[in-house]
DRENKOLMI-508500 format. One record per residue: residue in three letters; x negated, y, z of N, C-alpha, C in turn; chain. Coordinates in nm, 2 decimals. Layout:
N
<node aa="ALA" n_X="X" n_Y="Y" n_Z="Z" ca_X="X" ca_Y="Y" ca_Z="Z" c_X="X" c_Y="Y" c_Z="Z" ch="A"/>
...
//
This chain:
83
<node aa="MET" n_X="-0.19" n_Y="-0.14" n_Z="-2.20" ca_X="-0.19" ca_Y="-0.25" ca_Z="-2.12" c_X="-0.26" c_Y="-0.22" c_Z="-1.98" ch="A"/>
<node aa="THR" n_X="-0.20" n_Y="-0.24" n_Z="-1.88" ca_X="-0.26" ca_Y="-0.23" ca_Z="-1.74" c_X="-0.35" c_Y="-0.33" c_Z="-1.71" ch="A"/>
<node aa="THR" n_X="-0.43" n_Y="-0.30" n_Z="-1.60" ca_X="-0.52" ca_Y="-0.40" ca_Z="-1.55" c_X="-0.44" c_Y="-0.50" c_Z="-1.45" ch="A"/>
<node aa="LEU" n_X="-0.51" n_Y="-0.60" n_Z="-1.41" ca_X="-0.44" ca_Y="-0.68" ca_Z="-1.31" c_X="-0.44" c_Y="-0.62" c_Z="-1.17" ch="A"/>
<node aa="ARG" n_X="-0.54" n_Y="-0.54" n_Z="-1.15" ca_X="-0.54" ca_Y="-0.46" ca_Z="-1.03" c_X="-0.42" c_Y="-0.36" c_Z="-1.01" ch="A"/>
<node aa="GLU" n_X="-0.39" n_Y="-0.28" n_Z="-1.12" ca_X="-0.28" ca_Y="-0.19" ca_Z="-1.14" c_X="-0.15" c_Y="-0.27" c_Z="-1.12" ch="A"/>
<node aa="GLN" n_X="-0.14" n_Y="-0.38" n_Z="-1.18" ca_X="-0.01" ca_Y="-0.46" ca_Z="-1.17" c_X="0.01" c_Y="-0.51" c_Z="-1.02" ch="A"/>
<node aa="ILE" n_X="-0.10" n_Y="-0.55" n_Z="-0.95" ca_X="-0.09" ca_Y="-0.58" ca_Z="-0.82" c_X="-0.04" c_Y="-0.46" c_Z="-0.73" ch="A"/>
<node aa="MET" n_X="-0.10" n_Y="-0.35" n_Z="-0.75" ca_X="-0.07" ca_Y="-0.22" ca_Z="-0.67" c_X="0.07" c_Y="-0.19" c_Z="-0.71" ch="A"/>
<node aa="ALA" n_X="0.12" n_Y="-0.20" n_Z="-0.82" ca_X="0.26" ca_Y="-0.17" ca_Z="-0.86" c_X="0.35" c_Y="-0.25" c_Z="-0.80" ch="A"/>
<node aa="GLY" n_X="0.31" n_Y="-0.39" n_Z="-0.79" ca_X="0.40" ca_Y="-0.48" ca_Z="-0.74" c_X="0.42" c_Y="-0.45" c_Z="-0.58" ch="A"/>
<node aa="ALA" n_X="0.31" n_Y="-0.41" n_Z="-0.51" ca_X="0.31" ca_Y="-0.39" ca_Z="-0.38" c_X="0.40" c_Y="-0.27" c_Z="-0.35" ch="A"/>
<node aa="VAL" n_X="0.40" n_Y="-0.17" n_Z="-0.44" ca_X="0.48" ca_Y="-0.04" ca_Z="-0.41" c_X="0.64" c_Y="-0.09" c_Z="-0.43" ch="A"/>
<node aa="ALA" n_X="0.65" n_Y="-0.17" n_Z="-0.53" ca_X="0.80" ca_Y="-0.22" ca_Z="-0.57" c_X="0.85" c_Y="-0.30" c_Z="-0.45" ch="A"/>
<node aa="ALA" n_X="0.76" n_Y="-0.38" n_Z="-0.39" ca_X="0.80" ca_Y="-0.47" ca_Z="-0.29" c_X="0.84" c_Y="-0.39" c_Z="-0.16" ch="A"/>
<node aa="LEU" n_X="0.78" n_Y="-0.27" n_Z="-0.13" ca_X="0.80" ca_Y="-0.20" ca_Z="-0.01" c_X="0.90" c_Y="-0.10" c_Z="-0.04" ch="A"/>
<node aa="THR" n_X="0.93" n_Y="-0.06" n_Z="-0.16" ca_X="1.02" ca_Y="0.05" ca_Z="-0.16" c_X="1.17" c_Y="0.00" c_Z="-0.14" ch="A"/>
<node aa="GLY" n_X="1.22" n_Y="0.07" n_Z="-0.05" ca_X="1.35" ca_Y="0.02" ca_Z="0.00" c_X="1.37" c_Y="-0.10" c_Z="0.10" ch="A"/>
<node aa="ALA" n_X="1.25" n_Y="-0.16" n_Z="0.13" ca_X="1.24" ca_Y="-0.27" ca_Z="0.21" c_X="1.21" c_Y="-0.23" c_Z="0.35" ch="A"/>
<node aa="THR" n_X="1.19" n_Y="-0.11" n_Z="0.38" ca_X="1.13" ca_Y="-0.07" ca_Z="0.52" c_X="1.21" c_Y="0.06" c_Z="0.55" ch="A"/>
<node aa="PRO" n_X="1.21" n_Y="0.10" n_Z="0.68" ca_X="1.26" ca_Y="0.22" ca_Z="0.71" c_X="1.21" c_Y="0.35" c_Z="0.64" ch="A"/>
<node aa="ALA" n_X="1.10" n_Y="0.34" n_Z="0.57" ca_X="1.04" ca_Y="0.45" ca_Z="0.48" c_X="1.13" c_Y="0.47" c_Z="0.36" ch="A"/>
<node aa="GLY" n_X="1.22" n_Y="0.37" n_Z="0.33" ca_X="1.31" ca_Y="0.38" ca_Z="0.21" c_X="1.22" c_Y="0.40" c_Z="0.08" ch="A"/>
<node aa="ALA" n_X="1.25" n_Y="0.50" n_Z="0.01" ca_X="1.18" ca_Y="0.53" ca_Z="-0.12" c_X="1.06" c_Y="0.61" c_Z="-0.10" ch="A"/>
<node aa="ASN" n_X="1.01" n_Y="0.64" n_Z="0.01" ca_X="0.89" ca_Y="0.71" ca_Z="0.03" c_X="0.76" c_Y="0.63" c_Z="0.04" ch="A"/>
<node aa="VAL" n_X="0.76" n_Y="0.54" n_Z="-0.06" ca_X="0.64" ca_Y="0.46" ca_Z="-0.07" c_X="0.55" c_Y="0.52" c_Z="-0.20" ch="A"/>
<node aa="PHE" n_X="0.43" n_Y="0.56" n_Z="-0.17" ca_X="0.33" ca_Y="0.61" ca_Z="-0.28" c_X="0.21" c_Y="0.53" c_Z="-0.31" ch="A"/>
<node aa="ARG" n_X="0.15" n_Y="0.54" n_Z="-0.43" ca_X="0.04" ca_Y="0.49" ca_Z="-0.46" c_X="-0.08" c_Y="0.59" c_Z="-0.48" ch="A"/>
<node aa="SER" n_X="-0.16" n_Y="0.58" n_Z="-0.38" ca_X="-0.27" ca_Y="0.69" ca_Z="-0.39" c_X="-0.23" c_Y="0.83" c_Z="-0.41" ch="A"/>
<node aa="ARG" n_X="-0.16" n_Y="0.88" n_Z="-0.31" ca_X="-0.11" ca_Y="1.00" ca_Z="-0.32" c_X="-0.23" c_Y="1.10" c_Z="-0.30" ch="A"/>
<node aa="GLU" n_X="-0.24" n_Y="1.20" n_Z="-0.39" ca_X="-0.34" ca_Y="1.30" ca_Z="-0.36" c_X="-0.29" c_Y="1.43" c_Z="-0.30" ch="A"/>
<node aa="VAL" n_X="-0.15" n_Y="1.46" n_Z="-0.31" ca_X="-0.09" ca_Y="1.59" ca_Z="-0.26" c_X="-0.06" c_Y="1.56" c_Z="-0.12" ch="A"/>
<node aa="ALA" n_X="-0.07" n_Y="1.64" n_Z="-0.02" ca_X="-0.03" ca_Y="1.62" ca_Z="0.12" c_X="0.12" c_Y="1.59" c_Z="0.12" ch="A"/>
<node aa="LEU" n_X="0.15" n_Y="1.51" n_Z="0.23" ca_X="0.29" ca_Y="1.48" ca_Z="0.25" c_X="0.34" c_Y="1.61" c_Z="0.34" ch="A"/>
<node aa="HIS" n_X="0.48" n_Y="1.64" n_Z="0.29" ca_X="0.54" ca_Y="1.76" ca_Z="0.37" c_X="0.63" c_Y="1.69" c_Z="0.49" ch="A"/>
<node aa="ARG" n_X="0.67" n_Y="1.75" n_Z="0.58" ca_X="0.75" ca_Y="1.71" ca_Z="0.70" c_X="0.87" c_Y="1.62" c_Z="0.65" ch="A"/>
<node aa="GLY" n_X="0.94" n_Y="1.67" n_Z="0.56" ca_X="1.06" ca_Y="1.60" ca_Z="0.50" c_X="1.03" c_Y="1.46" c_Z="0.43" ch="A"/>
<node aa="VAL" n_X="0.92" n_Y="1.42" n_Z="0.41" ca_X="0.89" ca_Y="1.30" ca_Z="0.34" c_X="0.86" c_Y="1.19" c_Z="0.46" ch="A"/>
<node aa="SER" n_X="0.85" n_Y="1.21" n_Z="0.57" ca_X="0.82" ca_Y="1.10" ca_Z="0.68" c_X="0.94" c_Y="1.03" c_Z="0.72" ch="A"/>
<node aa="PRO" n_X="0.95" n_Y="0.91" n_Z="0.75" ca_X="0.84" ca_Y="0.81" ca_Z="0.73" c_X="0.79" c_Y="0.78" c_Z="0.60" ch="A"/>
<node aa="ALA" n_X="0.67" n_Y="0.76" n_Z="0.58" ca_X="0.62" ca_Y="0.73" ca_Z="0.44" c_X="0.52" c_Y="0.63" c_Z="0.45" ch="A"/>
<node aa="ILE" n_X="0.49" n_Y="0.55" n_Z="0.33" ca_X="0.38" ca_Y="0.46" ca_Z="0.32" c_X="0.30" c_Y="0.50" c_Z="0.20" ch="A"/>
<node aa="VAL" n_X="0.17" n_Y="0.51" n_Z="0.22" ca_X="0.08" ca_Y="0.54" ca_Z="0.11" c_X="-0.01" c_Y="0.41" c_Z="0.08" ch="A"/>
<node aa="ILE" n_X="0.00" n_Y="0.36" n_Z="-0.05" ca_X="-0.09" ca_Y="0.23" ca_Z="-0.08" c_X="-0.21" c_Y="0.28" c_Z="-0.17" ch="A"/>
<node aa="THR" n_X="-0.32" n_Y="0.24" n_Z="-0.12" ca_X="-0.45" ca_Y="0.25" ca_Z="-0.19" c_X="-0.54" c_Y="0.13" c_Z="-0.20" ch="A"/>
<node aa="PRO" n_X="-0.60" n_Y="0.12" n_Z="-0.33" ca_X="-0.67" ca_Y="0.00" ca_Z="-0.33" c_X="-0.81" c_Y="-0.01" c_Z="-0.25" ch="A"/>
<node aa="GLY" n_X="-0.85" n_Y="-0.09" n_Z="-0.20" ca_X="-0.97" ca_Y="-0.11" ca_Z="-0.13" c_X="-1.08" c_Y="-0.18" c_Z="-0.21" ch="A"/>
<node aa="SER" n_X="-1.16" n_Y="-0.25" n_Z="-0.15" ca_X="-1.28" ca_Y="-0.31" ca_Z="-0.21" c_X="-1.22" c_Y="-0.43" c_Z="-0.28" ch="A"/>
<node aa="GLU" n_X="-1.28" n_Y="-0.47" n_Z="-0.39" ca_X="-1.27" ca_Y="-0.60" ca_Z="-0.47" c_X="-1.40" c_Y="-0.68" c_Z="-0.45" ch="A"/>
<node aa="SER" n_X="-1.38" n_Y="-0.81" n_Z="-0.44" ca_X="-1.50" ca_Y="-0.91" ca_Z="-0.46" c_X="-1.45" c_Y="-1.03" c_Z="-0.51" ch="A"/>
<node aa="ASP" n_X="-1.56" n_Y="-1.10" n_Z="-0.56" ca_X="-1.55" ca_Y="-1.23" ca_Z="-0.63" c_X="-1.64" c_Y="-1.33" c_Z="-0.59" ch="A"/>
<node aa="GLN" n_X="-1.61" n_Y="-1.45" n_Z="-0.59" ca_X="-1.70" ca_Y="-1.57" ca_Z="-0.55" c_X="-1.67" c_Y="-1.68" c_Z="-0.66" ch="A"/>
<node aa="ARG" n_X="-1.78" n_Y="-1.74" n_Z="-0.68" ca_X="-1.77" ca_Y="-1.86" ca_Z="-0.77" c_X="-1.74" c_Y="-1.98" c_Z="-0.68" ch="A"/>
<node aa="MET" n_X="-1.63" n_Y="-2.03" n_Z="-0.72" ca_X="-1.58" ca_Y="-2.16" ca_Z="-0.65" c_X="-1.62" c_Y="-2.28" c_Z="-0.71" ch="A"/>
<node aa="GLY" n_X="-1.65" n_Y="-2.28" n_Z="-0.84" ca_X="-1.68" ca_Y="-2.40" ca_Z="-0.90" c_X="-1.72" c_Y="-2.38" c_Z="-1.05" ch="A"/>
<node aa="GLN" n_X="-1.73" n_Y="-2.48" n_Z="-1.12" ca_X="-1.76" ca_Y="-2.45" ca_Z="-1.26" c_X="-1.65" c_Y="-2.38" c_Z="-1.34" ch="A"/>
<node aa="HIS" n_X="-1.53" n_Y="-2.41" n_Z="-1.32" ca_X="-1.42" ca_Y="-2.34" ca_Z="-1.38" c_X="-1.32" c_Y="-2.27" c_Z="-1.31" ch="A"/>
<node aa="ALA" n_X="-1.38" n_Y="-2.22" n_Z="-1.18" ca_X="-1.29" ca_Y="-2.14" ca_Z="-1.09" c_X="-1.37" c_Y="-2.03" c_Z="-1.02" ch="A"/>
<node aa="ASP" n_X="-1.31" n_Y="-1.93" n_Z="-1.01" ca_X="-1.34" ca_Y="-1.81" ca_Z="-0.94" c_X="-1.24" c_Y="-1.77" c_Z="-0.84" ch="A"/>
<node aa="ARG" n_X="-1.28" n_Y="-1.70" n_Z="-0.74" ca_X="-1.20" ca_Y="-1.64" ca_Z="-0.62" c_X="-1.21" c_Y="-1.49" c_Z="-0.64" ch="A"/>
<node aa="HIS" n_X="-1.10" n_Y="-1.42" n_Z="-0.66" ca_X="-1.11" ca_Y="-1.28" ca_Z="-0.66" c_X="-1.01" c_Y="-1.24" c_Z="-0.56" ch="A"/>
<node aa="VAL" n_X="-1.07" n_Y="-1.13" n_Z="-0.47" ca_X="-1.00" ca_Y="-1.07" ca_Z="-0.36" c_X="-0.99" c_Y="-0.93" c_Z="-0.36" ch="A"/>
<node aa="LEU" n_X="-0.88" n_Y="-0.87" n_Z="-0.35" ca_X="-0.86" ca_Y="-0.72" ca_Z="-0.37" c_X="-0.79" c_Y="-0.68" c_Z="-0.23" ch="A"/>
<node aa="THR" n_X="-0.87" n_Y="-0.60" n_Z="-0.14" ca_X="-0.81" ca_Y="-0.55" ca_Z="-0.03" c_X="-0.73" c_Y="-0.43" c_Z="-0.07" ch="A"/>
<node aa="VAL" n_X="-0.60" n_Y="-0.43" n_Z="0.00" ca_X="-0.50" ca_Y="-0.32" ca_Z="-0.02" c_X="-0.48" c_Y="-0.25" c_Z="0.12" ch="A"/>
<node aa="HIS" n_X="-0.50" n_Y="-0.11" n_Z="0.12" ca_X="-0.50" ca_Y="-0.03" ca_Z="0.25" c_X="-0.35" c_Y="0.04" c_Z="0.24" ch="A"/>
<node aa="LEU" n_X="-0.28" n_Y="0.02" n_Z="0.34" ca_X="-0.14" ca_Y="0.09" ca_Z="0.38" c_X="-0.16" c_Y="0.18" c_Z="0.48" ch="A"/>
<node aa="ALA" n_X="-0.13" n_Y="0.31" n_Z="0.45" ca_X="-0.13" ca_Y="0.41" ca_Z="0.55" c_X="0.01" c_Y="0.45" c_Z="0.57" ch="A"/>
<node aa="ILE" n_X="0.05" n_Y="0.44" n_Z="0.72" ca_X="0.20" ca_Y="0.48" ca_Z="0.74" c_X="0.20" c_Y="0.61" c_Z="0.81" ch="A"/>
<node aa="PHE" n_X="0.28" n_Y="0.69" n_Z="0.78" ca_X="0.29" ca_Y="0.83" ca_Z="0.82" c_X="0.43" c_Y="0.83" c_Z="0.89" ch="A"/>
<node aa="VAL" n_X="0.43" n_Y="0.88" n_Z="1.01" ca_X="0.55" ca_Y="0.90" ca_Z="1.08" c_X="0.54" c_Y="1.03" c_Z="1.17" ch="A"/>
<node aa="ARG" n_X="0.66" n_Y="1.08" n_Z="1.20" ca_X="0.66" ca_Y="1.20" ca_Z="1.30" c_X="0.74" c_Y="1.18" c_Z="1.42" ch="A"/>
<node aa="GLY" n_X="0.69" n_Y="1.22" n_Z="1.53" ca_X="0.74" ca_Y="1.21" ca_Z="1.66" c_X="0.65" c_Y="1.13" c_Z="1.76" ch="A"/>
<node aa="ASP" n_X="0.70" n_Y="1.11" n_Z="1.88" ca_X="0.65" ca_Y="1.04" ca_Z="1.99" c_X="0.74" c_Y="0.92" c_Z="2.04" ch="A"/>
<node aa="PRO" n_X="0.68" n_Y="0.82" n_Z="2.08" ca_X="0.54" ca_Y="0.79" ca_Z="2.06" c_X="0.52" c_Y="0.74" c_Z="1.92" ch="A"/>
<node aa="TRP" n_X="0.41" n_Y="0.79" n_Z="1.86" ca_X="0.39" ca_Y="0.77" ca_Z="1.70" c_X="0.36" c_Y="0.62" c_Z="1.68" ch="A"/>
<node aa="ASP" n_X="0.29" n_Y="0.57" n_Z="1.76" ca_X="0.25" ca_Y="0.42" ca_Z="1.73" c_X="0.37" c_Y="0.33" c_Z="1.73" ch="A"/>
<node aa="GLN" n_X="0.45" n_Y="0.35" n_Z="1.82" ca_X="0.59" ca_Y="0.27" ca_Z="1.83" c_X="0.68" c_Y="0.30" c_Z="1.70" ch="A"/>
<node aa="LEU" n_X="0.69" n_Y="0.43" n_Z="1.67" ca_X="0.74" ca_Y="0.47" ca_Z="1.53" c_X="0.68" c_Y="0.40" c_Z="1.41" ch="A"/>
<node aa="ALA" n_X="0.55" n_Y="0.38" n_Z="1.42" ca_X="0.49" ca_Y="0.33" ca_Z="1.31" c_X="0.51" c_Y="0.18" c_Z="1.30" ch="A"/>
<node aa="ASP" n_X="0.51" n_Y="0.12" n_Z="1.41" ca_X="0.55" ca_Y="-0.03" ca_Z="1.42" c_X="0.66" c_Y="-0.07" c_Z="1.36" ch="A"/>
<node aa="ALA" n_X="0.77" n_Y="0.01" n_Z="1.36" ca_X="0.89" ca_Y="-0.03" ca_Z="1.29" c_X="0.89" c_Y="-0.01" c_Z="1.14" ch="A"/>
<node aa="ILE" n_X="0.79" n_Y="0.05" n_Z="1.10" ca_X="0.77" ca_Y="0.06" ca_Z="0.94" c_X="0.70" c_Y="-0.07" c_Z="0.90" ch="A"/>
//
């Protein structure tokens, strides 16, 4: 059984796969370097988690997700904006 955090991360990968110009090049916490043929690409990593007591029967949980967008070419920032 996977954790709720892993379900959220898998959902983010699934939502972005094929929905952007990166196509199928959406990875979750990639440890191996990306080679030139894989760009454009998106790498999704979990960030910080926090929780806050909202009331007697309610808590608020926040998971920060980081997206790293990899592109090749100039101007790189305009290429990344399209992703």
